[in-house]
C-alpha positions as CSV (number, residue, x, y, z in Angstrom):
1,X,-29.3,13.9,13.5
2,X,-26.8,11.3,12.3
3,X,-24.4,12.0,9.4
4,X,-24.9,10.0,6.2
5,X,-22.0,7.5,5.8
6,X,-19.4,8.4,3.2
7,X,-19.3,6.0,0.3
8,X,-16.0,4.1,-0.1
9,X,-14.5,4.0,-3.5
10,X,-11.8,1.6,-4.6
11,X,-8.5,2.9,-6.0
12,X,-9.6,1.6,-9.4
13,X,-12.9,3.5,-9.2
14,X,-10.9,6.7,-8.3
15,X,-8.4,6.2,-11.1
16,X,-11.3,5.6,-13.6
17,X,-13.0,8.8,-12.5
18,X,-9.8,10.8,-12.9
19,X,-9.2,9.2,-16.3
20,X,-12.7,10.1,-17.4
21,X,-12.4,13.7,-16.1
22,X,-9.1,14.2,-17.9
23,X,-10.0,12.6,-21.2
24,X,-13.7,13.5,-21.7
25,X,-13.3,17.2,-22.4
26,X,-16.1,17.9,-19.9
27,X,-15.8,20.1,-16.9
28,X,-14.9,18.6,-13.5
29,X,-18.4,19.6,-12.3
30,X,-20.1,17.8,-15.2
31,X,-18.0,14.6,-14.8
32,X,-18.6,14.6,-11.1
33,X,-22.3,15.0,-11.6
34,X,-22.4,12.3,-14.2
35,X,-20.6,9.9,-11.8
36,X,-22.7,10.8,-8.8
37,X,-19.8,12.2,-6.7
38,X,-19.1,15.7,-5.5
39,X,-16.9,18.0,-7.5
40,X,-14.7,18.5,-4.4
41,X,-14.1,14.8,-4.2
42,X,-13.2,14.5,-7.9
43,X,-10.9,17.5,-7.7
44,X,-9.1,16.0,-4.7
45,X,-8.7,12.7,-6.5
46,X,-7.2,14.6,-9.5
47,X,-4.7,16.5,-7.3
48,X,-3.7,13.2,-5.6
49,X,-3.3,11.5,-9.0
50,X,-1.1,14.3,-10.3
51,X,1.0,14.3,-7.1
52,X,1.4,10.5,-7.3
53,X,2.4,10.7,-11.0
54,X,4.9,13.5,-10.3
55,X,6.3,11.5,-7.4
56,X,6.6,8.3,-9.5
57,X,8.8,10.3,-12.0
58,X,10.9,11.9,-9.3
59,X,13.3,9.4,-7.6
60,X,14.4,12.1,-5.1
61,X,10.9,12.9,-3.9
62,X,10.3,11.9,-0.2
63,X,8.5,8.6,0.5
64,X,4.9,8.5,1.4
65,X,3.7,6.5,4.5
66,X,2.7,3.5,2.3
67,X,6.0,3.5,0.5
68,X,7.9,3.8,3.7
69,X,6.1,0.8,5.2
70,X,6.7,-1.2,2.0
71,X,10.4,-0.2,2.0
72,X,10.7,-1.4,5.7
73,X,8.9,-4.7,4.8
74,X,11.2,-5.2,1.8
75,X,14.3,-4.5,3.8
76,X,13.2,-7.0,6.5
77,X,12.5,-9.6,3.8
78,X,15.8,-9.0,2.1
79,X,17.7,-9.4,5.4
80,X,15.8,-12.7,6.0
81,X,16.6,-14.0,2.5
82,X,20.3,-13.1,2.9
83,X,20.4,-15.0,6.2
84,X,18.8,-18.0,4.5
85,X,21.2,-17.8,1.6
86,X,24.2,-17.7,3.8
87,X,23.0,-20.7,5.8
88,X,22.4,-22.7,2.6
89,X,25.9,-21.8,1.3
90,X,27.4,-23.0,4.6
91,X,25.3,-26.2,4.5
92,X,26.2,-26.9,0.9
93,X,29.9,-26.4,1.7
94,X,29.6,-28.6,4.8
95,X,28.0,-31.5,2.9
96,X,30.3,-31.1,-0.1
97,X,33.3,-31.4,2.2
98,X,31.8,-34.3,4.1
99,X,31.3,-36.5,1.0
100,X,34.6,-35.8,-0.7
């Protein structure tokens, strides 16, 4: 017997489900049933959303794996831009001195 594949939901769909469950006044069970997802799934999305919201407001919170990758990428990009800037400064000084 093969397992039924799990449906994939976009971050926007998850956020909308969480928003509905928090603002509708209905129980998590009722909202999950209305949306055609399991109550466990909706509860997990709500916990994750609360954790992300708390993390967004706490600058001292540890970075998640996605944030750590983004920070590494931004540091690499920043270093490259600094090298390019320094090169252009030296080139501008060289050409300004050459034509004076």
